[in-house]
PDB file of all heavy atoms in Angstrom:
ATOM      1  N   MET A   1     187.709  21.472  51.757  1.00  0.00           N
ATOM      2  CA  MET A   1     186.867  20.929  50.735  1.00  0.00           C
ATOM      3  C   MET A   1     187.270  19.460  50.477  1.00  0.00           C
ATOM      4  O   MET A   1     188.438  19.126  50.500  1.00  0.00           O
ATOM      5  CB  MET A   1     187.005  21.747  49.444  1.00  0.00           C
ATOM      6  CG  MET A   1     186.123  21.179  48.321  1.00  0.00           C
ATOM      7  SD  MET A   1     186.322  22.039  46.743  1.00  0.00           S
ATOM      8  CE  MET A   1     185.609  23.632  47.150  1.00  0.00           C
ATOM      9  N   ASN A   2     186.240  18.661  50.199  1.00  0.00           N
ATOM     10  CA  ASN A   2     186.525  17.293  49.884  1.00  0.00           C
ATOM     11  C   ASN A   2     187.352  17.146  48.614  1.00  0.00           C
ATOM     12  O   ASN A   2     187.036  17.771  47.578  1.00  0.00           O
ATOM     13  CB  ASN A   2     185.166  16.606  49.709  1.00  0.00           C
ATOM     14  CG  ASN A   2     185.254  15.147  49.473  1.00  0.00           C
ATOM     15  OD1 ASN A   2     186.312  14.586  49.304  1.00  0.00           O
ATOM     16  ND2 ASN A   2     184.095  14.488  49.476  1.00  0.00           N
ATOM     17  N   PRO A   3     188.439  16.388  48.640  1.00  0.00           N
ATOM     18  CA  PRO A   3     189.284  16.259  47.428  1.00  0.00           C
ATOM     19  C   PRO A   3     188.557  15.648  46.228  1.00  0.00           C
ATOM     20  O   PRO A   3     188.854  16.004  45.102  1.00  0.00           O
ATOM     21  CB  PRO A   3     190.420  15.370  47.880  1.00  0.00           C
ATOM     22  CG  PRO A   3     190.289  15.152  49.303  1.00  0.00           C
ATOM     23  CD  PRO A   3     188.977  15.691  49.764  1.00  0.00           C
ATOM     24  N   VAL A   4     187.623  14.767  46.481  1.00  0.00           N
ATOM     25  CA  VAL A   4     186.882  14.162  45.403  1.00  0.00           C
ATOM     26  C   VAL A   4     185.961  15.225  44.732  1.00  0.00           C
ATOM     27  O   VAL A   4     185.872  15.310  43.510  1.00  0.00           O
ATOM     28  CB  VAL A   4     186.034  12.951  45.883  1.00  0.00           C
ATOM     29  CG1 VAL A   4     185.150  12.453  44.789  1.00  0.00           C
ATOM     30  CG2 VAL A   4     186.928  11.886  46.435  1.00  0.00           C
ATOM     31  N   ALA A   5     185.341  16.065  45.572  1.00  0.00           N
ATOM     32  CA  ALA A   5     184.500  17.113  45.015  1.00  0.00           C
ATOM     33  C   ALA A   5     185.329  18.117  44.201  1.00  0.00           C
ATOM     34  O   ALA A   5     184.902  18.604  43.176  1.00  0.00           O
ATOM     35  CB  ALA A   5     183.775  17.834  46.149  1.00  0.00           C
ATOM     36  N   ALA A   6     186.537  18.446  44.698  1.00  0.00           N
ATOM     37  CA  ALA A   6     187.383  19.340  43.984  1.00  0.00           C
ATOM     38  C   ALA A   6     187.819  18.759  42.653  1.00  0.00           C
ATOM     39  O   ALA A   6     187.858  19.456  41.619  1.00  0.00           O
ATOM     40  CB  ALA A   6     188.625  19.673  44.803  1.00  0.00           C
ATOM     41  N   ALA A   7     188.103  17.476  42.634  1.00  0.00           N
ATOM     42  CA  ALA A   7     188.526  16.815  41.389  1.00  0.00           C
ATOM     43  C   ALA A   7     187.361  16.793  40.407  1.00  0.00           C
ATOM     44  O   ALA A   7     187.572  16.986  39.164  1.00  0.00           O
ATOM     45  CB  ALA A   7     188.993  15.417  41.671  1.00  0.00           C
ATOM     46  N   VAL A   8     186.154  16.567  40.880  1.00  0.00           N
ATOM     47  CA  VAL A   8     184.962  16.536  39.985  1.00  0.00           C
ATOM     48  C   VAL A   8     184.709  17.948  39.432  1.00  0.00           C
ATOM     49  O   VAL A   8     184.480  18.063  38.218  1.00  0.00           O
ATOM     50  CB  VAL A   8     183.723  16.029  40.770  1.00  0.00           C
ATOM     51  CG1 VAL A   8     182.464  16.285  39.945  1.00  0.00           C
ATOM     52  CG2 VAL A   8     183.882  14.551  41.068  1.00  0.00           C
ATOM     53  N   MET A   9     184.831  18.964  40.244  1.00  0.00           N
ATOM     54  CA  MET A   9     184.648  20.325  39.762  1.00  0.00           C
ATOM     55  C   MET A   9     185.685  20.707  38.754  1.00  0.00           C
ATOM     56  O   MET A   9     185.409  21.346  37.734  1.00  0.00           O
ATOM     57  CB  MET A   9     184.649  21.309  40.935  1.00  0.00           C
ATOM     58  CG  MET A   9     183.389  21.250  41.746  1.00  0.00           C
ATOM     59  SD  MET A   9     183.291  22.551  42.997  1.00  0.00           S
ATOM     60  CE  MET A   9     184.347  21.930  44.241  1.00  0.00           C
ATOM     61  N   LEU A  10     186.936  20.316  39.013  1.00  0.00           N
ATOM     62  CA  LEU A  10     187.997  20.601  38.028  1.00  0.00           C
ATOM     63  C   LEU A  10     187.781  19.889  36.753  1.00  0.00           C
ATOM     64  O   LEU A  10     187.976  20.482  35.666  1.00  0.00           O
ATOM     65  CB  LEU A  10     189.352  20.201  38.662  1.00  0.00           C
ATOM     66  CG  LEU A  10     190.552  20.501  37.817  1.00  0.00           C
ATOM     67  CD1 LEU A  10     190.679  21.995  37.542  1.00  0.00           C
ATOM     68  CD2 LEU A  10     191.838  19.979  38.476  1.00  0.00           C
ATOM     69  N   GLY A  11     187.308  18.632  36.820  1.00  0.00           N
ATOM     70  CA  GLY A  11     186.991  17.877  35.613  1.00  0.00           C
ATOM     71  C   GLY A  11     185.876  18.505  34.799  1.00  0.00           C
ATOM     72  O   GLY A  11     185.930  18.563  33.561  1.00  0.00           O
ATOM     73  N   ILE A  12     184.854  19.047  35.480  1.00  0.00           N
ATOM     74  CA  ILE A  12     183.749  19.704  34.761  1.00  0.00           C
ATOM     75  C   ILE A  12     184.235  20.959  34.086  1.00  0.00           C
ATOM     76  O   ILE A  12     183.895  21.236  32.924  1.00  0.00           O
ATOM     77  CB  ILE A  12     182.603  20.043  35.782  1.00  0.00           C
ATOM     78  CG1 ILE A  12     181.927  18.731  36.202  1.00  0.00           C
ATOM     79  CG2 ILE A  12     181.587  20.998  35.148  1.00  0.00           C
ATOM     80  CD1 ILE A  12     180.932  18.914  37.342  1.00  0.00           C
ATOM     81  N   VAL A  13     185.074  21.725  34.754  1.00  0.00           N
ATOM     82  CA  VAL A  13     185.629  22.986  34.158  1.00  0.00           C
ATOM     83  C   VAL A  13     186.482  22.656  32.936  1.00  0.00           C
ATOM     84  O   VAL A  13     186.361  23.295  31.913  1.00  0.00           O
ATOM     85  CB  VAL A  13     186.416  23.783  35.195  1.00  0.00           C
ATOM     86  CG1 VAL A  13     187.163  24.879  34.544  1.00  0.00           C
ATOM     87  CG2 VAL A  13     185.467  24.336  36.260  1.00  0.00           C
ATOM     88  N   VAL A  14     187.339  21.609  33.038  1.00  0.00           N
ATOM     89  CA  VAL A  14     188.212  21.278  31.935  1.00  0.00           C
ATOM     90  C   VAL A  14     187.402  20.770  30.761  1.00  0.00           C
ATOM     91  O   VAL A  14     187.650  21.144  29.606  1.00  0.00           O
ATOM     92  CB  VAL A  14     189.256  20.227  32.363  1.00  0.00           C
ATOM     93  CG1 VAL A  14     189.975  19.600  31.191  1.00  0.00           C
ATOM     94  CG2 VAL A  14     190.218  20.836  33.357  1.00  0.00           C
ATOM     95  N   ALA A  15     186.378  19.969  31.031  1.00  0.00           N
ATOM     96  CA  ALA A  15     185.514  19.463  29.945  1.00  0.00           C
ATOM     97  C   ALA A  15     184.722  20.607  29.291  1.00  0.00           C
ATOM     98  O   ALA A  15     184.589  20.633  28.058  1.00  0.00           O
ATOM     99  CB  ALA A  15     184.526  18.435  30.476  1.00  0.00           C
ATOM    100  N   TRP A  16     184.260  21.578  30.091  1.00  0.00           N
ATOM    101  CA  TRP A  16     183.498  22.674  29.546  1.00  0.00           C
ATOM    102  C   TRP A  16     184.391  23.567  28.646  1.00  0.00           C
ATOM    103  O   TRP A  16     184.014  23.919  27.542  1.00  0.00           O
ATOM    104  CB  TRP A  16     182.935  23.529  30.726  1.00  0.00           C
ATOM    105  CG  TRP A  16     182.060  24.613  30.311  1.00  0.00           C
ATOM    106  CD1 TRP A  16     180.685  24.541  30.096  1.00  0.00           C
ATOM    107  CD2 TRP A  16     182.420  25.968  30.087  1.00  0.00           C
ATOM    108  NE1 TRP A  16     180.215  25.784  29.731  1.00  0.00           N
ATOM    109  CE2 TRP A  16     181.230  26.666  29.711  1.00  0.00           C
ATOM    110  CE3 TRP A  16     183.636  26.667  30.166  1.00  0.00           C
ATOM    111  CZ2 TRP A  16     181.278  28.024  29.428  1.00  0.00           C
ATOM    112  CZ3 TRP A  16     183.613  28.011  29.851  1.00  0.00           C
ATOM    113  CH2 TRP A  16     182.451  28.671  29.516  1.00  0.00           C
ATOM    114  N   LEU A  17     185.597  23.852  29.134  1.00  0.00           N
ATOM    115  CA  LEU A  17     186.527  24.637  28.317  1.00  0.00           C
ATOM    116  C   LEU A  17     186.987  23.922  27.071  1.00  0.00           C
ATOM    117  O   LEU A  17     187.128  24.529  26.006  1.00  0.00           O
ATOM    118  CB  LEU A  17     187.718  25.077  29.199  1.00  0.00           C
ATOM    119  CG  LEU A  17     187.404  26.080  30.279  1.00  0.00           C
ATOM    120  CD1 LEU A  17     188.642  26.311  31.147  1.00  0.00           C
ATOM    121  CD2 LEU A  17     186.910  27.422  29.716  1.00  0.00           C
ATOM    122  N   SER A  18     187.172  22.588  27.187  1.00  0.00           N
ATOM    123  CA  SER A  18     187.593  21.843  25.988  1.00  0.00           C
ATOM    124  C   SER A  18     186.486  21.800  24.945  1.00  0.00           C
ATOM    125  O   SER A  18     186.748  21.965  23.750  1.00  0.00           O
ATOM    126  CB  SER A  18     187.893  20.422  26.390  1.00  0.00           C
ATOM    127  OG  SER A  18     188.947  20.367  27.296  1.00  0.00           O
ATOM    128  N   ALA A  19     185.233  21.642  25.362  1.00  0.00           N
ATOM    129  CA  ALA A  19     184.111  21.675  24.416  1.00  0.00           C
ATOM    130  C   ALA A  19     184.011  23.050  23.766  1.00  0.00           C
ATOM    131  O   ALA A  19     183.764  23.131  22.569  1.00  0.00           O
ATOM    132  CB  ALA A  19     182.793  21.292  25.169  1.00  0.00           C
ATOM    133  N   LEU A  20     184.159  24.090  24.595  1.00  0.00           N
ATOM    134  CA  LEU A  20     184.080  25.437  23.989  1.00  0.00           C
ATOM    135  C   LEU A  20     185.225  25.667  22.997  1.00  0.00           C
ATOM    136  O   LEU A  20     184.980  26.222  21.910  1.00  0.00           O
ATOM    137  CB  LEU A  20     184.160  26.484  25.096  1.00  0.00           C
ATOM    138  CG  LEU A  20     184.110  27.947  24.669  1.00  0.00           C
ATOM    139  CD1 LEU A  20     182.792  28.248  23.968  1.00  0.00           C
ATOM    140  CD2 LEU A  20     184.281  28.858  25.898  1.00  0.00           C
ATOM    141  N   ALA A  21     186.421  25.241  23.347  1.00  0.00           N
ATOM    142  CA  ALA A  21     187.552  25.410  22.435  1.00  0.00           C
ATOM    143  C   ALA A  21     187.347  24.628  21.109  1.00  0.00           C
ATOM    144  O   ALA A  21     187.630  25.162  20.052  1.00  0.00           O
ATOM    145  CB  ALA A  21     188.868  24.948  23.111  1.00  0.00           C
ATOM    146  N   LEU A  22     186.820  23.407  21.203  1.00  0.00           N
ATOM    147  CA  LEU A  22     186.541  22.623  20.006  1.00  0.00           C
ATOM    148  C   LEU A  22     185.509  23.293  19.134  1.00  0.00           C
ATOM    149  O   LEU A  22     185.665  23.413  17.895  1.00  0.00           O
ATOM    150  CB  LEU A  22     186.135  21.227  20.400  1.00  0.00           C
ATOM    151  CG  LEU A  22     185.797  20.315  19.225  1.00  0.00           C
ATOM    152  CD1 LEU A  22     187.073  20.035  18.416  1.00  0.00           C
ATOM    153  CD2 LEU A  22     185.158  19.002  19.695  1.00  0.00           C
ATOM    154  N   ILE A  23     184.437  23.792  19.711  1.00  0.00           N
ATOM    155  CA  ILE A  23     183.371  24.438  18.963  1.00  0.00           C
ATOM    156  C   ILE A  23     183.913  25.686  18.273  1.00  0.00           C
ATOM    157  O   ILE A  23     183.625  25.969  17.118  1.00  0.00           O
ATOM    158  CB  ILE A  23     182.154  24.770  19.867  1.00  0.00           C
ATOM    159  CG1 ILE A  23     181.463  23.478  20.245  1.00  0.00           C
ATOM    160  CG2 ILE A  23     181.211  25.713  19.194  1.00  0.00           C
ATOM    161  CD1 ILE A  23     180.400  23.619  21.354  1.00  0.00           C
ATOM    162  N   LEU A  24     184.690  26.485  19.020  1.00  0.00           N
ATOM    163  CA  LEU A  24     185.276  27.700  18.400  1.00  0.00           C
ATOM    164  C   LEU A  24     186.301  27.365  17.308  1.00  0.00           C
ATOM    165  O   LEU A  24     186.355  28.069  16.297  1.00  0.00           O
ATOM    166  CB  LEU A  24     185.891  28.555  19.501  1.00  0.00           C
ATOM    167  CG  LEU A  24     184.934  29.238  20.470  1.00  0.00           C
ATOM    168  CD1 LEU A  24     185.689  29.939  21.557  1.00  0.00           C
ATOM    169  CD2 LEU A  24     183.969  30.134  19.749  1.00  0.00           C
ATOM    170  N   TYR A  25     187.052  26.332  17.492  1.00  0.00           N
ATOM    171  CA  TYR A  25     188.072  25.925  16.543  1.00  0.00           C
ATOM    172  C   TYR A  25     187.416  25.430  15.254  1.00  0.00           C
ATOM    173  O   TYR A  25     187.865  25.769  14.145  1.00  0.00           O
ATOM    174  CB  TYR A  25     188.958  24.782  17.119  1.00  0.00           C
ATOM    175  CG  TYR A  25     189.948  24.263  16.102  1.00  0.00           C
ATOM    176  CD1 TYR A  25     191.074  25.000  15.734  1.00  0.00           C
ATOM    177  CD2 TYR A  25     189.782  23.017  15.540  1.00  0.00           C
ATOM    178  CE1 TYR A  25     191.995  24.517  14.842  1.00  0.00           C
ATOM    179  CE2 TYR A  25     190.663  22.506  14.607  1.00  0.00           C
ATOM    180  CZ  TYR A  25     191.750  23.255  14.261  1.00  0.00           C
ATOM    181  OH  TYR A  25     192.668  22.800  13.341  1.00  0.00           O
ATOM    182  N   LEU A  26     186.356  24.664  15.374  1.00  0.00           N
ATOM    183  CA  LEU A  26     185.637  24.177  14.211  1.00  0.00           C
ATOM    184  C   LEU A  26     184.700  25.227  13.582  1.00  0.00           C
ATOM    185  O   LEU A  26     184.153  24.976  12.514  1.00  0.00           O
ATOM    186  CB  LEU A  26     184.847  22.920  14.547  1.00  0.00           C
ATOM    187  CG  LEU A  26     185.676  21.700  14.957  1.00  0.00           C
ATOM    188  CD1 LEU A  26     184.749  20.579  15.393  1.00  0.00           C
ATOM    189  CD2 LEU A  26     186.607  21.277  13.886  1.00  0.00           C
ATOM    190  N   GLN A  27     184.492  26.365  14.272  1.00  0.00           N
ATOM    191  CA  GLN A  27     183.608  27.413  13.840  1.00  0.00           C
ATOM    192  C   GLN A  27     182.218  26.873  13.527  1.00  0.00           C
ATOM    193  O   GLN A  27     181.589  27.166  12.529  1.00  0.00           O
ATOM    194  CB  GLN A  27     184.209  28.124  12.619  1.00  0.00           C
ATOM    195  CG  GLN A  27     185.494  28.790  12.896  1.00  0.00           C
ATOM    196  CD  GLN A  27     186.121  29.487  11.684  1.00  0.00           C
ATOM    197  OE1 GLN A  27     185.615  29.310  10.624  1.00  0.00           O
ATOM    198  NE2 GLN A  27     187.163  30.212  11.940  1.00  0.00           N
ATOM    199  N   TYR A  28     181.724  26.116  14.480  1.00  0.00           N
ATOM    200  CA  TYR A  28     180.400  25.480  14.334  1.00  0.00           C
ATOM    201  C   TYR A  28     179.370  26.363  15.078  1.00  0.00           C
ATOM    202  O   TYR A  28     179.197  26.249  16.307  1.00  0.00           O
ATOM    203  CB  TYR A  28     180.463  24.056  14.948  1.00  0.00           C
ATOM    204  CG  TYR A  28     179.250  23.245  14.815  1.00  0.00           C
ATOM    205  CD1 TYR A  28     178.611  23.130  13.549  1.00  0.00           C
ATOM    206  CD2 TYR A  28     178.712  22.529  15.842  1.00  0.00           C
ATOM    207  CE1 TYR A  28     177.479  22.360  13.399  1.00  0.00           C
ATOM    208  CE2 TYR A  28     177.578  21.738  15.738  1.00  0.00           C
ATOM    209  CZ  TYR A  28     176.978  21.671  14.506  1.00  0.00           C
ATOM    210  OH  TYR A  28     175.863  20.886  14.348  1.00  0.00           O
ATOM    211  N   ARG A  29     178.732  27.234  14.364  1.00  0.00           N
ATOM    212  CA  ARG A  29     177.845  28.264  15.008  1.00  0.00           C
ATOM    213  C   ARG A  29     176.648  27.621  15.689  1.00  0.00           C
ATOM    214  O   ARG A  29     176.241  28.071  16.753  1.00  0.00           O
ATOM    215  CB  ARG A  29     177.413  29.280  13.959  1.00  0.00           C
ATOM    216  CG  ARG A  29     178.537  30.186  13.511  1.00  0.00           C
ATOM    217  CD  ARG A  29     178.033  31.342  12.718  1.00  0.00           C
ATOM    218  NE  ARG A  29     179.135  32.252  12.424  1.00  0.00           N
ATOM    219  CZ  ARG A  29     179.824  32.251  11.289  1.00  0.00           C
ATOM    220  NH1 ARG A  29     179.453  31.476  10.311  1.00  0.00           N
ATOM    221  NH2 ARG A  29     180.790  33.135  11.106  1.00  0.00           N
ATOM    222  N   PHE A  30     176.030  26.625  15.042  1.00  0.00           N
ATOM    223  CA  PHE A  30     174.883  25.991  15.663  1.00  0.00           C
ATOM    224  C   PHE A  30     175.304  25.301  16.923  1.00  0.00           C
ATOM    225  O   PHE A  30     174.574  25.355  17.940  1.00  0.00           O
ATOM    226  CB  PHE A  30     174.283  24.985  14.666  1.00  0.00           C
ATOM    227  CG  PHE A  30     172.974  24.392  15.136  1.00  0.00           C
ATOM    228  CD1 PHE A  30     171.858  25.164  15.197  1.00  0.00           C
ATOM    229  CD2 PHE A  30     172.925  23.054  15.468  1.00  0.00           C
ATOM    230  CE1 PHE A  30     170.632  24.627  15.655  1.00  0.00           C
ATOM    231  CE2 PHE A  30     171.756  22.491  15.904  1.00  0.00           C
ATOM    232  CZ  PHE A  30     170.574  23.287  15.993  1.00  0.00           C
ATOM    233  N   GLY A  31     176.492  24.671  16.937  1.00  0.00           N
ATOM    234  CA  GLY A  31     176.999  24.049  18.172  1.00  0.00           C
ATOM    235  C   GLY A  31     177.246  25.078  19.263  1.00  0.00           C
ATOM    236  O   GLY A  31     176.985  24.807  20.434  1.00  0.00           O
ATOM    237  N   LEU A  32     177.716  26.243  18.862  1.00  0.00           N
ATOM    238  CA  LEU A  32     177.963  27.283  19.859  1.00  0.00           C
ATOM    239  C   LEU A  32     176.653  27.785  20.448  1.00  0.00           C
ATOM    240  O   LEU A  32     176.572  28.026  21.667  1.00  0.00           O
ATOM    241  CB  LEU A  32     178.714  28.475  19.193  1.00  0.00           C
ATOM    242  CG  LEU A  32     179.156  29.575  20.105  1.00  0.00           C
ATOM    243  CD1 LEU A  32     180.139  29.036  21.177  1.00  0.00           C
ATOM    244  CD2 LEU A  32     179.870  30.680  19.322  1.00  0.00           C
ATOM    245  N   ALA A  33     175.617  27.866  19.623  1.00  0.00           N
ATOM    246  CA  ALA A  33     174.334  28.302  20.159  1.00  0.00           C
ATOM    247  C   ALA A  33     173.748  27.248  21.145  1.00  0.00           C
ATOM    248  O   ALA A  33     173.239  27.603  22.208  1.00  0.00           O
ATOM    249  CB  ALA A  33     173.338  28.487  18.999  1.00  0.00           C
ATOM    250  N   ILE A  34     173.895  25.988  20.797  1.00  0.00           N
ATOM    251  CA  ILE A  34     173.430  24.898  21.713  1.00  0.00           C
ATOM    252  C   ILE A  34     174.257  24.951  22.988  1.00  0.00           C
ATOM    253  O   ILE A  34     173.703  24.805  24.079  1.00  0.00           O
ATOM    254  CB  ILE A  34     173.532  23.563  20.980  1.00  0.00           C
ATOM    255  CG1 ILE A  34     172.517  23.485  19.866  1.00  0.00           C
ATOM    256  CG2 ILE A  34     173.307  22.419  21.972  1.00  0.00           C
ATOM    257  CD1 ILE A  34     172.650  22.252  18.992  1.00  0.00           C
ATOM    258  N   PHE A  35     175.555  25.093  22.848  1.00  0.00           N
ATOM    259  CA  PHE A  35     176.434  25.154  24.008  1.00  0.00           C
ATOM    260  C   PHE A  35     176.044  26.320  24.912  1.00  0.00           C
ATOM    261  O   PHE A  35     176.017  26.156  26.202  1.00  0.00           O
ATOM    262  CB  PHE A  35     177.882  25.332  23.543  1.00  0.00           C
ATOM    263  CG  PHE A  35     178.905  25.248  24.631  1.00  0.00           C
ATOM    264  CD1 PHE A  35     179.253  24.005  25.172  1.00  0.00           C
ATOM    265  CD2 PHE A  35     179.553  26.381  25.098  1.00  0.00           C
ATOM    266  CE1 PHE A  35     180.206  23.940  26.197  1.00  0.00           C
ATOM    267  CE2 PHE A  35     180.498  26.309  26.100  1.00  0.00           C
ATOM    268  CZ  PHE A  35     180.823  25.086  26.638  1.00  0.00           C
ATOM    269  N   ALA A  36     175.728  27.488  24.368  1.00  0.00           N
ATOM    270  CA  ALA A  36     175.333  28.659  25.163  1.00  0.00           C
ATOM    271  C   ALA A  36     174.008  28.352  25.890  1.00  0.00           C
ATOM    272  O   ALA A  36     173.867  28.672  27.075  1.00  0.00           O
ATOM    273  CB  ALA A  36     175.211  29.881  24.293  1.00  0.00           C
ATOM    274  N   LEU A  37     173.055  27.744  25.206  1.00  0.00           N
ATOM    275  CA  LEU A  37     171.758  27.427  25.842  1.00  0.00           C
ATOM    276  C   LEU A  37     171.904  26.424  26.956  1.00  0.00           C
ATOM    277  O   LEU A  37     171.294  26.589  28.033  1.00  0.00           O
ATOM    278  CB  LEU A  37     170.786  26.932  24.788  1.00  0.00           C
ATOM    279  CG  LEU A  37     170.269  27.980  23.800  1.00  0.00           C
ATOM    280  CD1 LEU A  37     169.407  27.295  22.738  1.00  0.00           C
ATOM    281  CD2 LEU A  37     169.496  29.068  24.498  1.00  0.00           C
ATOM    282  N   VAL A  38     172.760  25.424  26.752  1.00  0.00           N
ATOM    283  CA  VAL A  38     172.960  24.420  27.786  1.00  0.00           C
ATOM    284  C   VAL A  38     173.645  25.030  28.975  1.00  0.00           C
ATOM    285  O   VAL A  38     173.295  24.725  30.161  1.00  0.00           O
ATOM    286  CB  VAL A  38     173.756  23.208  27.198  1.00  0.00           C
ATOM    287  CG1 VAL A  38     174.251  22.309  28.323  1.00  0.00           C
ATOM    288  CG2 VAL A  38     172.925  22.464  26.209  1.00  0.00           C
ATOM    289  N   THR A  39     174.623  25.909  28.729  1.00  0.00           N
ATOM    290  CA  THR A  39     175.331  26.568  29.851  1.00  0.00           C
ATOM    291  C   THR A  39     174.350  27.463  30.644  1.00  0.00           C
ATOM    292  O   THR A  39     174.349  27.440  31.872  1.00  0.00           O
ATOM    293  CB  THR A  39     176.471  27.429  29.291  1.00  0.00           C
ATOM    294  OG1 THR A  39     177.375  26.574  28.570  1.00  0.00           O
ATOM    295  CG2 THR A  39     177.241  28.133  30.384  1.00  0.00           C
ATOM    296  N   ILE A  40     173.550  28.242  29.938  1.00  0.00           N
ATOM    297  CA  ILE A  40     172.558  29.109  30.646  1.00  0.00           C
ATOM    298  C   ILE A  40     171.582  28.235  31.430  1.00  0.00           C
ATOM    299  O   ILE A  40     171.232  28.546  32.585  1.00  0.00           O
ATOM    300  CB  ILE A  40     171.861  30.019  29.655  1.00  0.00           C
ATOM    301  CG1 ILE A  40     172.840  31.049  29.092  1.00  0.00           C
ATOM    302  CG2 ILE A  40     170.675  30.723  30.281  1.00  0.00           C
ATOM    303  CD1 ILE A  40     172.339  31.849  27.935  1.00  0.00           C
ATOM    304  N   ALA A  41     171.085  27.160  30.789  1.00  0.00           N
ATOM    305  CA  ALA A  41     170.150  26.277  31.494  1.00  0.00           C
ATOM    306  C   ALA A  41     170.758  25.688  32.747  1.00  0.00           C
ATOM    307  O   ALA A  41     170.080  25.519  33.753  1.00  0.00           O
ATOM    308  CB  ALA A  41     169.700  25.178  30.544  1.00  0.00           C
ATOM    309  N   ALA A  42     172.020  25.311  32.682  1.00  0.00           N
ATOM    310  CA  ALA A  42     172.694  24.734  33.833  1.00  0.00           C
ATOM    311  C   ALA A  42     172.781  25.760  34.975  1.00  0.00           C
ATOM    312  O   ALA A  42     172.539  25.446  36.156  1.00  0.00           O
ATOM    313  CB  ALA A  42     174.090  24.260  33.475  1.00  0.00           C
ATOM    314  N   PHE A  43     173.146  26.960  34.630  1.00  0.00           N
ATOM    315  CA  PHE A  43     173.182  28.013  35.695  1.00  0.00           C
ATOM    316  C   PHE A  43     171.842  28.327  36.301  1.00  0.00           C
ATOM    317  O   PHE A  43     171.689  28.539  37.449  1.00  0.00           O
ATOM    318  CB  PHE A  43     173.855  29.270  35.157  1.00  0.00           C
ATOM    319  CG  PHE A  43     175.341  29.286  35.165  1.00  0.00           C
ATOM    320  CD1 PHE A  43     176.075  28.988  34.030  1.00  0.00           C
ATOM    321  CD2 PHE A  43     176.038  29.537  36.346  1.00  0.00           C
ATOM    322  CE1 PHE A  43     177.448  28.949  34.063  1.00  0.00           C
ATOM    323  CE2 PHE A  43     177.422  29.496  36.384  1.00  0.00           C
ATOM    324  CZ  PHE A  43     178.125  29.186  35.238  1.00  0.00           C
ATOM    325  N   VAL A  44     170.785  28.335  35.451  1.00  0.00           N
ATOM    326  CA  VAL A  44     169.438  28.542  35.961  1.00  0.00           C
ATOM    327  C   VAL A  44     169.021  27.377  36.866  1.00  0.00           C
ATOM    328  O   VAL A  44     168.449  27.561  37.904  1.00  0.00           O
ATOM    329  CB  VAL A  44     168.445  28.725  34.797  1.00  0.00           C
ATOM    330  CG1 VAL A  44     167.012  28.679  35.283  1.00  0.00           C
ATOM    331  CG2 VAL A  44     168.722  30.038  34.060  1.00  0.00           C
ATOM    332  N   ARG A  45     169.368  26.165  36.411  1.00  0.00           N
ATOM    333  CA  ARG A  45     169.016  24.979  37.205  1.00  0.00           C
ATOM    334  C   ARG A  45     169.705  24.994  38.555  1.00  0.00           C
ATOM    335  O   ARG A  45     169.101  24.569  39.567  1.00  0.00           O
ATOM    336  CB  ARG A  45     169.421  23.726  36.403  1.00  0.00           C
ATOM    337  CG  ARG A  45     169.437  22.378  37.177  1.00  0.00           C
ATOM    338  CD  ARG A  45     168.027  21.999  37.591  1.00  0.00           C
ATOM    339  NE  ARG A  45     168.003  20.705  38.229  1.00  0.00           N
ATOM    340  CZ  ARG A  45     168.079  20.542  39.565  1.00  0.00           C
ATOM    341  NH1 ARG A  45     168.172  21.555  40.367  1.00  0.00           N
ATOM    342  NH2 ARG A  45     168.003  19.334  40.058  1.00  0.00           N
ATOM    343  N   TRP A  46     170.955  25.423  38.607  1.00  0.00           N
ATOM    344  CA  TRP A  46     171.676  25.487  39.894  1.00  0.00           C
ATOM    345  C   TRP A  46     171.359  26.713  40.692  1.00  0.00           C
ATOM    346  O   TRP A  46     171.950  26.945  41.768  1.00  0.00           O
ATOM    347  CB  TRP A  46     173.170  25.399  39.621  1.00  0.00           C
ATOM    348  CG  TRP A  46     173.627  24.084  39.090  1.00  0.00           C
ATOM    349  CD1 TRP A  46     173.093  22.875  39.373  1.00  0.00           C
ATOM    350  CD2 TRP A  46     174.732  23.828  38.243  1.00  0.00           C
ATOM    351  NE1 TRP A  46     173.766  21.889  38.711  1.00  0.00           N
ATOM    352  CE2 TRP A  46     174.770  22.429  38.016  1.00  0.00           C
ATOM    353  CE3 TRP A  46     175.657  24.681  37.595  1.00  0.00           C
ATOM    354  CZ2 TRP A  46     175.744  21.852  37.179  1.00  0.00           C
ATOM    355  CZ3 TRP A  46     176.618  24.074  36.761  1.00  0.00           C
ATOM    356  CH2 TRP A  46     176.651  22.696  36.586  1.00  0.00           C
ATOM    357  N   GLY A  47     170.483  27.585  40.164  1.00  0.00           N
ATOM    358  CA  GLY A  47     170.034  28.741  40.969  1.00  0.00           C
ATOM    359  C   GLY A  47     170.976  29.939  40.928  1.00  0.00           C
ATOM    360  O   GLY A  47     170.924  30.751  41.802  1.00  0.00           O
ATOM    361  N   ARG A  48     171.871  29.994  39.946  1.00  0.00           N
ATOM    362  CA  ARG A  48     172.844  31.088  39.886  1.00  0.00           C
ATOM    363  C   ARG A  48     172.320  32.262  39.090  1.00  0.00           C
ATOM    364  O   ARG A  48     172.785  33.377  39.268  1.00  0.00           O
ATOM    365  CB  ARG A  48     174.155  30.606  39.250  1.00  0.00           C
ATOM    366  CG  ARG A  48     174.822  29.461  39.981  1.00  0.00           C
ATOM    367  CD  ARG A  48     175.357  29.966  41.316  1.00  0.00           C
ATOM    368  NE  ARG A  48     176.067  28.917  41.989  1.00  0.00           N
ATOM    369  CZ  ARG A  48     176.169  28.858  43.292  1.00  0.00           C
ATOM    370  NH1 ARG A  48     175.693  29.773  44.065  1.00  0.00           N
ATOM    371  NH2 ARG A  48     176.800  27.848  43.852  1.00  0.00           N
ATOM    372  N   LEU A  49     171.351  32.055  38.222  1.00  0.00           N
ATOM    373  CA  LEU A  49     170.866  33.193  37.399  1.00  0.00           C
ATOM    374  C   LEU A  49     169.392  33.512  37.648  1.00  0.00           C
ATOM    375  O   LEU A  49     168.859  34.474  37.106  1.00  0.00           O
ATOM    376  CB  LEU A  49     171.022  32.888  35.892  1.00  0.00           C
ATOM    377  CG  LEU A  49     172.442  32.773  35.367  1.00  0.00           C
ATOM    378  CD1 LEU A  49     172.460  32.419  33.900  1.00  0.00           C
ATOM    379  CD2 LEU A  49     173.170  34.069  35.573  1.00  0.00           C
ATOM    380  N   GLY A  50     168.694  32.722  38.423  1.00  0.00           N
ATOM    381  CA  GLY A  50     167.263  32.961  38.566  1.00  0.00           C
ATOM    382  C   GLY A  50     166.756  32.729  39.855  1.00  0.00           C
ATOM    383  O   GLY A  50     166.404  32.540  40.776  1.00  0.00           O
TER     384      GLY A  50
END
């Protein structure tokens, strides 16, 4: 695998987990709902769920 692609994927995962941790820490329910919708939309867009 291309090292740049691996670094980008790792960066996306770290950013996603950090955003989720922040939303859960702040107990921001509306933010969690938006985060869930964006995550589902991304998976649908990439063809993983539909």
